[in-house]
C-alpha positions in Angstrom: -65.4 -87.2 -14.2 -63.4 -84.2 -13.0 -60.7 -84.9 -9.9 -60.5 -82.7 -7.6 -61.8 -80.8 -4.2 -64.8 -78.4 -4.2 -64.3 -74.9 -2.7 -66.8 -75.7 0.2 -63.9 -78.9 0.8 -61.2 -75.9 0.9 -62.4 -73.6 3.0 -63.6 -76.4 5.4 -59.5 -77.2 5.5 -58.5 -74.0 5.8 -61.1 -73.8 8.7 -60.0 -76.6 10.6 -56.3 -75.8 10.0 -56.8 -72.0 11.7 -58.8 -73.5 14.2 -56.2 -75.9 15.8 -53.6 -72.7 15.0 -55.7 -70.7 17.3 -55.1 -73.6 20.2 -51.7 -74.4 19.1 -49.7 -70.9 19.1 -50.4 -69.6 22.3 -49.3 -73.3 23.8 -46.3 -73.2 22.6 -45.5 -69.4 22.8 -46.6 -70.0 26.5 -44.4 -73.1 26.6 -41.0 -71.3 25.2 -41.3 -68.4 27.6 -41.5 -70.7 30.0 -38.5 -72.1 29.2 -36.7 -69.4 28.6 -37.2 -68.5 31.7 -36.2 -71.6 33.6 -32.7 -71.2 31.3 -32.3 -68.2 33.0 -32.8 -69.0 36.5 -30.7 -71.7 35.6 -27.9 -69.2 34.4 -28.0 -67.3 37.4 -27.3 -70.7 39.8 -24.3 -71.2 38.0 -23.2 -67.7 38.3 -23.7 -68.2 42.2 -22.2 -71.8 42.0 -19.2 -70.4 40.2 -18.8 -67.6 43.5 -18.6 -70.9 45.9 -16.5 -72.3 43.9 -14.4 -69.2 43.9 -14.7 -68.6 47.4 -13.8 -72.0 47.8 -10.2 -71.4 46.6 -10.1 -67.9 47.8 -11.2 -68.7 52.0 -8.6 -65.8 53.1 -10.7 -63.0 50.9 -13.7 -64.4 52.1 -15.6 -62.2 54.8 -15.5 -62.0 58.5 -18.6 -63.2 60.6 -21.3 -60.0 60.1 -20.0 -58.9 56.8 -19.8 -59.4 53.1 -18.1 -59.2 50.3 -18.7 -58.9 46.7 -17.4 -60.4 43.5 -18.5 -59.0 40.2 -19.5 -62.0 37.3 -16.8 -60.1 35.1 -14.4 -61.4 37.2 -15.7 -65.0 38.1 -14.8 -65.5 34.0 -11.3 -63.8 33.8 -10.1 -66.2 36.8 -11.8 -69.3 34.9 -14.7 -69.6 37.2 -17.6 -70.0 34.9 -17.6 -68.9 31.0 -18.4 -66.1 28.8 -19.2 -65.0 25.7 -17.5 -66.7 23.3 -18.7 -65.7 20.4 -18.4 -62.3 21.2 -16.5 -59.9 18.7 -14.7 -57.6 21.3 -12.5 -58.7 24.8 -15.2 -56.9 27.2 -17.8 -58.7 25.9 -16.5 -62.2 26.3 -16.4 -61.0 30.3 -20.5 -60.8 29.6 -22.9 -63.7 30.0 -25.9 -63.5 27.6 -29.7 -63.5 29.1 -31.5 -66.2 27.6 -35.0 -64.1 27.7 -33.9 -60.8 26.2 -30.9 -62.3 23.9 -28.8 -59.3 25.6 -26.1 -59.5 27.8 -26.6 -59.2 31.7 -26.9 -55.8 33.0 -25.3 -53.9 34.7 -22.6 -56.4 35.4 -24.0 -59.0 37.9 -22.5 -58.7 41.5 -22.6 -61.9 43.9 -22.5 -61.1 47.7 -20.9 -62.8 50.2 -22.0 -62.6 53.5 -20.7 -65.3 56.6 -23.7 -66.2 58.7 -22.2 -68.1 62.1 -19.9 -71.0 60.3 -21.6 -70.1 57.0 -21.1 -68.3 54.1 -24.6 -67.2 51.9 -24.2 -66.3 48.2 -27.0 -63.7 46.8 -27.0 -62.1 43.3 -28.2 -58.4 43.0 -31.8 -57.7 42.4 -31.5 -56.6 38.5 -30.3 -60.0 37.9 -32.6 -61.7 39.6 -35.5 -59.8 38.1 -33.9 -59.9 34.1 -35.5 -63.6 34.4 -38.7 -62.5 35.3 -39.6 -60.1 32.4 
């Protein structure tokens, strides 16, 4: 008596594996894209937190009531409020942050706007950076 699988049995297994992959691959891809988007949004919130820390240390440079000022991410990295790309080959690229969504640097250099409204300071990041997390 020979041992082994018949062609029909092997074909059945291949079809079952194919059906499972048709269901699993899109779900896994959607999950990965969702987590990349969340990671990008977290990265943007770290940029804003770095600007808030900078503002705490530079109270005299913050805007007056109804005015606003801007600070670039590269300046925050230079001053040590956030880490840039430590694996970059050039000094210029060490002052940049990688967008987890695109695996490229946030371009152009993200700008955080600081506006004083009453006794509060409002920190907002430019639309280009915000929108780069949506793609």
